[in-house]
C-alpha positions as CSV (number, residue, x, y, z in Angstrom):
1,Y,178.5,177.2,226.1
2,L,175.7,177.1,228.9
3,G,178.0,174.8,231.0
4,Q,180.8,177.3,230.3
5,G,178.6,180.4,232.1
6,L,177.9,181.9,228.8
7,S,174.8,183.6,228.0
8,V,173.6,182.9,224.1
9,I,171.0,184.0,221.9
10,P,169.8,183.0,218.3
11,V,171.0,185.2,215.6
12,T,170.7,185.5,211.7
13,R,174.4,184.6,210.4
14,E,174.0,187.3,207.4
15,T,172.7,190.2,209.1
16,K,174.2,189.2,212.6
17,A,170.7,190.4,213.9
18,P,169.0,188.3,216.7
19,R,165.9,186.2,216.2
20,L,164.5,187.2,219.1
21,A,162.0,190.0,219.4
22,H,163.5,190.8,223.0
23,W,166.9,189.3,223.4
24,Q,167.9,191.9,226.2
25,P,166.8,189.6,229.0
26,Y,169.8,187.6,228.0
27,Q,172.3,190.7,229.3
28,E,170.7,189.6,232.9
29,R,170.1,185.8,232.4
30,R,171.2,182.9,230.8
31,A,168.8,181.1,228.7
32,T,167.5,177.7,229.9
33,P,168.6,174.5,228.2
34,A,165.1,174.2,226.9
35,E,165.2,177.6,225.2
36,V,168.8,176.8,223.7
37,T,167.4,173.4,222.6
38,R,164.0,175.2,221.0
39,W,166.3,177.6,219.1
40,F,168.7,175.4,217.4
41,T,166.8,172.5,216.8
42,R,164.0,173.5,214.9
43,G,165.7,175.6,212.1
44,Y,164.6,178.6,213.9
45,A,168.4,180.2,213.7
46,D,171.4,180.0,211.5
47,A,174.0,181.1,213.9
48,L,174.8,181.2,217.7
49,A,175.7,184.4,219.5
50,V,177.5,184.9,222.5
51,V,176.2,187.8,225.2
52,A,179.1,189.6,226.5
53,G,179.5,191.4,230.0
54,P,178.8,190.0,233.6
55,V,175.8,187.6,232.5
56,S,178.4,185.4,230.9
57,G,181.4,185.5,233.4
58,N,182.6,189.4,232.8
59,L,183.2,187.8,229.5
60,E,184.6,190.9,226.7
61,V,185.9,190.2,223.1
62,L,187.7,192.3,221.0
63,D,186.3,193.0,217.7
64,F,188.9,193.8,214.7
65,D,186.9,194.8,211.6
66,A,190.1,195.6,209.9
67,A,191.7,192.3,209.8
68,D,195.2,193.7,208.5
69,L,195.5,195.3,212.1
70,F,195.2,192.0,214.1
71,A,198.6,191.0,213.5
72,P,200.6,194.0,214.2
73,W,198.2,194.3,217.1
74,L,199.4,190.5,218.2
75,A,203.1,191.1,217.8
76,Q,202.9,194.5,220.2
77,V,200.8,192.2,222.4
78,R,203.9,189.8,222.2
79,A,206.6,192.2,222.5
80,V,204.9,193.7,225.8
81,D,203.7,189.9,227.4
82,G,204.6,186.7,225.3
83,L,202.6,184.5,227.6
84,L,199.4,186.8,227.6
85,A,199.6,186.7,223.8
86,E,199.3,182.8,224.3
87,R,196.5,182.9,226.9
88,L,193.9,184.5,224.7
89,V,191.4,182.9,222.7
90,V,191.1,184.1,218.9
91,H,188.6,183.0,216.1
92,R,188.4,184.4,212.5
93,T,185.2,185.8,211.6
94,Q,183.1,185.2,208.3
95,H,184.3,188.4,207.0
96,G,187.8,187.6,207.6
97,G,188.2,189.6,210.9
98,Y,189.1,188.5,214.4
99,H,187.6,188.1,217.6
100,V,189.7,188.0,221.0
101,W,187.9,186.6,223.9
102,Y,188.8,186.8,227.6
103,R,187.2,187.6,231.0
104,S,188.4,190.4,233.4
105,P,187.3,191.9,236.7
106,V,186.4,195.0,234.4
107,V,184.3,195.0,231.8
108,A,182.5,197.9,230.3
109,G,179.6,198.4,227.8
110,N,180.7,198.3,223.9
111,Q,184.1,200.7,222.9
112,K,185.3,202.2,219.8
113,L,189.3,201.7,220.3
114,A,190.4,202.5,217.0
115,V,188.4,204.3,214.1
116,D,189.5,205.6,210.4
117,P,187.0,208.4,210.1
118,A,188.3,208.8,206.1
119,K,187.1,205.6,205.6
120,P,184.4,205.4,203.0
121,G,180.6,204.4,203.9
122,G,180.5,205.6,207.4
123,K,182.6,202.0,208.4
124,F,184.8,204.1,210.2
125,T,185.1,201.3,213.0
126,L,188.6,199.2,213.0
127,I,188.7,197.9,216.6
128,E,186.1,197.8,219.3
129,T,185.2,196.0,222.2
130,R,181.8,193.5,222.7
131,G,181.2,194.4,226.0
132,A,178.4,194.8,228.7
133,G,175.7,195.2,226.2
134,G,176.9,193.5,223.3
135,Y,177.2,190.3,221.6
136,V,179.8,188.6,219.1
137,L,178.9,185.5,216.7
138,A,180.7,182.3,217.5
139,P,181.3,178.9,216.1
140,P,179.8,176.7,215.2
141,S,178.0,179.5,212.8
142,A,179.2,179.0,209.6
143,G,182.2,181.1,208.9
144,Y,183.3,181.6,212.5
145,L,186.6,179.2,213.3
146,A,188.5,179.0,216.3
147,R,192.3,180.0,216.0
148,Q,193.7,179.9,219.3
149,G,192.3,178.4,222.0
150,G,188.7,177.7,223.0
151,L,185.6,178.8,224.8
152,T,185.9,175.9,227.3
153,A,188.7,178.1,228.5
154,L,188.5,181.3,228.4
155,P,191.2,183.4,230.4
156,E,190.8,185.4,233.0
157,L,192.6,188.3,232.5
158,S,193.7,190.9,235.4
159,T,192.5,194.6,234.7
160,A,196.2,195.7,234.0
161,A,196.1,192.9,231.4
162,R,192.8,194.0,230.0
163,E,194.1,197.6,229.7
164,T,197.3,196.7,227.9
165,L,195.3,194.7,225.3
166,L,193.0,197.9,225.0
167,R,196.0,200.3,224.9
168,L,197.6,199.1,222.5
169,A,194.5,198.5,220.0
170,R,194.2,202.1,220.7
171,V,197.3,203.0,218.7
172,F,195.4,202.3,215.2
173,T,193.5,205.1,215.3
174,R,193.8,206.8,212.2
175,E,193.3,210.6,212.2
176,A,190.7,212.1,210.0
177,P,192.5,214.3,206.5
178,R,193.1,217.8,207.9
179,P,191.6,220.0,204.8
180,A,194.3,222.0,203.3
181,R,194.9,225.6,204.6
182,P,194.6,228.5,202.4
183,P,198.1,230.6,201.9
184,Q,198.2,233.1,204.3
185,R,199.0,236.5,202.8
186,P,201.5,238.8,204.2
187,N,200.3,241.1,206.1
188,R,200.9,245.0,204.5
189,T,200.1,247.5,206.7
């Protein structure tokens, strides 16, 4: 991953929490080969995460926590631009979601793209980005599997292509249920 210009950090797979007391420096610089060797050969961490944003060559990842939205989203991408859909790098996550990886000249911070305010337990995010300041777990972490493409050949998307992906993800936002309005009484004057 270092050879591909990606910044990696060690994390705990189950909690997805960084194993470093201070992982923020790796938002600005990539780890050295010696650091990576120390982290991953001594059992220090059981998973690897890639830091998004400029440090990883303007990497951005779409994170589909609602796995059932991935196929309809991808179908919409194919309908708009079939070649774009085929260029994307796609991973399946440990809990059945999807990560869509690409690089783009424009990368913002993490953004919620589709939400469901009525979803129980405060888990209302359906689709979000991991951009500058964020990270995602990646293979060879247990449960993370490449489904299309690989991190050795991340596509470079135009700003317009990136915006297409984000726009199509935003359409999956669900509205909060509206409270019933009390019946109005006729005005008797």
